[in-house]
C-alpha positions in Angstrom: -15.8 -11.5 23.7 -13.7 -11.5 20.6 -15.4 -13.2 17.6 -12.8 -14.9 15.3 -15.4 -15.5 12.6 -15.9 -11.8 12.1 -12.2 -11.3 11.8 -12.0 -13.9 9.0 -14.6 -12.0 7.0 -12.9 -8.7 7.4 -9.6 -9.9 6.0 -8.8 -9.0 2.4 -8.0 -11.8 0.0 -4.3 -12.6 -0.2 -4.0 -11.6 -3.9 -5.1 -8.0 -2.9 -2.5 -7.9 -0.1 0.3 -9.0 -2.4 -0.7 -6.2 -4.9 -0.5 -3.6 -2.1 2.9 -4.8 -0.9 4.4 -4.6 -4.3 3.4 -1.0 -4.9 3.9 0.4 -1.4 7.3 1.4 -0.1 8.3 3.1 3.2 9.2 6.2 1.2 6.3 6.3 -1.2 5.1 9.6 0.1 8.3 11.5 0.0 11.7 10.3 -1.3 14.6 10.3 1.1 16.9 13.3 0.7 20.4 13.1 2.2 23.9 14.6 1.9 27.0 12.4 2.1 30.3 13.8 3.3 33.1 11.6 2.1 36.4 12.0 0.2 36.7 8.3 -0.4 35.9 7.6 -4.1 35.2 3.9 -3.5 32.7 4.4 -0.7 31.1 7.3 -2.4 30.5 5.1 -5.5 29.1 2.3 -3.3 26.9 4.8 -1.5 25.6 6.2 -4.8 24.7 2.7 -6.0 22.8 1.9 -2.8 21.0 5.3 -3.0 20.0 4.6 -6.6 18.7 1.1 -5.7 16.5 2.6 -3.0 15.6 5.8 -5.0 17.1 8.1 -2.5 18.1 11.7 -3.6 21.7 12.0 -2.6 24.3 14.8 -2.8 27.9 13.6 -2.3 30.4 16.2 -1.2 34.0 16.0 -0.2 34.2 18.4 2.7 32.2 19.8 5.5 32.3 23.3 4.0 30.7 22.0 0.8 28.1 20.1 2.9 27.2 23.2 4.9 26.7 25.1 1.6 24.4 22.4 0.3 22.5 22.2 3.6 22.0 26.0 3.6 20.8 26.1 0.0 18.7 23.0 0.1 17.7 22.1 3.7 18.2 18.3 4.0 17.2 16.4 7.1 19.8 13.6 6.8 23.6 13.6 6.6 26.0 10.7 6.3 29.4 11.8 7.5 32.6 9.8 6.9 34.7 9.5 10.1 38.0 9.6 8.2 37.8 12.9 6.3 41.2 14.2 5.3 42.1 17.3 7.3 38.9 17.4 9.3 37.9 16.0 12.6 34.5 14.4 12.7 33.7 16.0 16.1 34.0 19.4 14.5 31.9 18.5 11.5 29.1 17.2 13.7 29.3 20.4 15.8 29.1 22.6 12.7 26.0 20.6 11.5 24.4 20.9 14.9 24.8 24.7 14.8 22.6 25.0 11.7 19.3 26.7 12.2 17.4 23.5 11.1 17.5 20.1 12.7 19.7 17.6 10.8 20.1 13.9 11.6 23.7 12.8 11.2 24.9 9.2 10.7 28.6 8.7 11.1 30.2 6.1 8.8 33.3 4.4 10.3 35.5 1.4 9.7 35.6 1.0 13.5 32.2 0.4 15.1 32.0 0.0 18.9 30.1 1.3 21.9 32.7 4.0 22.7 32.4 5.6 19.2 28.6 5.3 19.2 28.5 7.1 22.6 30.8 9.8 21.1 28.4 10.2 18.1 25.4 10.6 20.4 27.3 13.0 22.7 28.1 15.2 19.6 24.5 15.4 18.5 24.7 12.6 15.9 22.0 10.0 15.4 23.7 6.7 14.7 26.9 4.9 13.6 27.1 2.8 10.4 30.0 0.6 9.3 32.2 1.0 6.3 32.3 -0.4 3.7 28.6 0.2 3.4 26.3 -2.8 3.5 23.0 -2.2 1.7 20.7 -3.6 4.3 22.4 -2.0 7.3 22.5 1.4 5.6 18.8 1.0 4.6 17.9 0.3 8.2 19.8 3.2 9.6 18.5 5.6 7.0 14.9 4.4 7.4 15.1 5.0 11.2 16.8 8.3 10.8 14.2 9.4 8.2 11.3 8.5 10.5 13.1 10.3 13.4 12.6 13.6 11.6 8.8 13.4 12.2 9.5 13.4 16.0 12.2 16.0 15.6 9.8 18.3 13.7 7.4 18.4 16.6 10.1 18.4 19.3 12.3 21.2 17.8 9.3 23.3 16.7 7.5 23.2 20.0 10.3 23.0 22.6 13.4 24.6 21.0 11.8 26.7 18.2 14.2 25.1 15.7 12.6 24.1 12.4 13.4 20.8 10.6 14.2 20.5 6.9 
């Protein structure tokens, strides 16, 4: 039988809980590292401000070739790719990233967000779809889930596919 009185004695005082909440963040162990591929100055500035607010380490590049160079030099487990890159098709960009030797989680940023595009992202080895212009809370949610995904990916890719994660 469950004893409620024992549970009351095991709880910490609320002032101790508040102190723990204020110092602990989801990324307190390791800061989020990501690469953003966008040639839109307005969205890259907004993305940089959001990243600064959450203390993410972000590299903003304007093309997929620059992103692949950064990903090869500094393996990064998370990429935000703009759907409307000038002169590049996002399908090809996701295919290039999927061909890398390490597992990379890709979020596609799009002005149009619907089920059809989301299914296309998943079909092309992407992780999720986020709307533009970026909204702080939505982007935080998507990045948080993608960042936690890499723990599963590390085990899955290493054991099943022999592909390391960043």
